[in-house]
C-alpha positions as CSV (number, residue, x, y, z in Angstrom):
1,M,-18.0,-3.3,-5.0
2,P,-16.7,0.3,-5.3
3,K,-13.2,0.7,-6.7
4,I,-10.2,3.0,-5.9
5,T,-8.9,4.8,-9.1
6,H,-5.7,6.5,-8.0
7,I,-3.7,8.0,-5.1
8,D,-4.2,11.8,-4.5
9,H,-1.5,12.2,-1.8
10,F,0.3,10.5,1.0
11,V,2.1,11.9,4.1
12,L,5.7,11.8,5.0
13,T,6.7,12.4,8.7
14,A,9.9,14.4,8.7
15,K,12.5,15.1,11.4
16,D,13.0,18.5,9.7
17,V,10.2,19.7,7.3
18,D,12.5,22.4,5.9
19,A,15.3,19.9,5.1
20,T,12.9,17.4,3.6
21,M,11.3,20.1,1.3
22,A,14.8,21.3,0.2
23,F,15.8,17.8,-0.8
24,Y,12.7,16.9,-2.6
25,I,12.8,20.3,-4.5
26,R,16.5,20.2,-5.3
27,V,16.9,16.4,-5.9
28,L,13.6,15.3,-7.3
29,G,12.3,18.5,-8.9
30,M,9.2,18.8,-6.8
31,T,7.5,22.1,-5.9
32,A,6.6,23.2,-2.3
33,E,3.1,24.3,-1.7
34,R,1.9,26.0,1.5
35,F,-1.7,25.5,2.3
36,Q,-4.2,26.2,5.2
37,P,-6.8,23.6,5.9
38,T,-10.1,24.5,7.6
39,D,-8.5,24.3,11.0
40,G,-6.4,27.3,10.2
41,T,-2.9,25.7,10.6
42,T,-0.2,26.2,8.0
43,R,0.9,23.0,6.4
44,W,3.4,22.1,3.6
45,A,3.1,19.8,0.7
46,L,5.4,18.8,-2.2
47,S,3.7,18.7,-5.6
48,F,4.7,16.7,-8.6
49,G,2.6,15.9,-11.7
50,A,-1.0,15.4,-10.5
51,N,0.1,14.2,-7.1
52,K,1.3,15.6,-3.8
53,I,3.1,14.6,-0.6
54,N,1.9,16.2,2.6
55,L,4.5,16.7,5.2
56,H,4.2,16.3,9.0
57,Q,6.7,17.4,11.5
58,A,7.7,14.4,13.7
59,G,6.2,14.8,17.2
60,A,3.7,17.5,15.9
61,E,1.7,15.5,13.4
62,F,-1.6,16.9,12.3
63,K,-4.8,15.0,13.2
64,P,-5.9,12.6,12.1
65,N,-2.6,10.9,11.4
66,A,-1.2,7.4,11.0
67,Q,-1.3,5.4,14.2
68,N,2.4,4.9,14.2
69,A,3.8,7.9,12.3
70,T,7.5,7.2,12.0
71,V,10.4,9.0,10.4
72,G,12.2,7.0,7.7
73,S,9.7,4.1,7.3
74,Q,8.6,4.8,3.7
75,D,9.7,2.9,0.5
76,I,8.4,5.0,-2.4
77,C,8.7,4.4,-6.2
78,F,8.4,7.4,-8.5
79,I,8.1,7.0,-12.3
80,S,10.1,9.3,-14.6
81,D,10.1,9.9,-18.3
82,D,13.7,11.1,-18.1
83,P,16.3,8.2,-18.7
84,L,18.1,6.8,-15.6
85,D,21.5,8.0,-16.9
86,V,20.3,11.6,-16.7
87,W,19.0,10.9,-13.1
88,Q,22.4,9.3,-12.3
89,K,24.3,12.3,-13.3
90,H,21.8,14.6,-11.5
91,F,22.2,12.6,-8.3
92,A,25.9,12.8,-8.6
93,D,25.7,16.6,-9.2
94,C,23.5,16.9,-6.1
95,G,25.9,14.8,-4.0
96,V,23.3,12.1,-3.5
97,M,24.6,8.5,-3.5
98,V,22.8,5.9,-5.5
99,E,22.3,3.0,-3.1
100,E,21.4,0.4,-5.8
101,G,20.8,0.3,-9.5
102,P,20.1,0.5,-12.2
103,I,18.3,-2.7,-11.6
104,T,15.1,-4.3,-13.1
105,R,12.0,-4.6,-10.9
106,K,8.3,-5.2,-11.4
107,G,6.2,-2.1,-11.3
108,A,2.4,-1.7,-11.1
109,R,2.1,-1.8,-14.9
110,G,5.1,-3.8,-16.0
111,K,8.9,-4.1,-15.9
112,I,10.8,-1.1,-14.6
113,M,14.4,-0.1,-14.4
114,S,15.2,1.5,-11.1
115,L,17.7,3.6,-9.1
116,Y,17.5,3.8,-5.3
117,I,18.5,6.7,-3.1
118,R,17.7,7.9,0.5
119,D,16.1,11.1,1.5
120,P,17.3,13.0,4.6
121,D,15.0,11.0,6.9
122,G,16.2,7.6,5.5
123,N,13.1,6.9,3.4
124,L,14.0,4.7,0.4
125,I,13.3,6.5,-2.7
126,E,13.1,4.6,-6.1
127,V,13.3,6.5,-9.3
128,S,12.2,4.3,-12.3
129,N,11.5,4.1,-16.0
130,Y,9.1,1.6,-17.5
131,I,10.8,-0.8,-19.9
132,V,9.3,-0.9,-23.3
133,E,9.8,-4.3,-24.7
134,T,9.7,-4.7,-28.5
135,I,8.8,-7.9,-30.4
136,L,11.0,-8.8,-33.2
């Protein structure tokens, strides 16, 4: 059976693409990238690490798209090497409320410590650090 190795990108449907881009750039340190696929349209993505988030304007989604593209329906966990106390201060400096955390959760590769915030569309954004456990 063939196997999937990783995620290349995913799509967020936004009420206001400009506001969404501004949030992810200012609050999460991502980079905006304009691109033109073969259909000649102009599209926007947010790049971070080796990944990207493609943005669709609600009501004007590019084809093909999710059957029920909905604003605010995502729950996304991002991993960071920066300590959560640094993120907490940064969120406070940006005027972004931490909805929950720090709290321990189970990530794809082990225990994580997480903070939860919301983006302008109401998507739940989790910023996490893996917990390195030591054996005494």
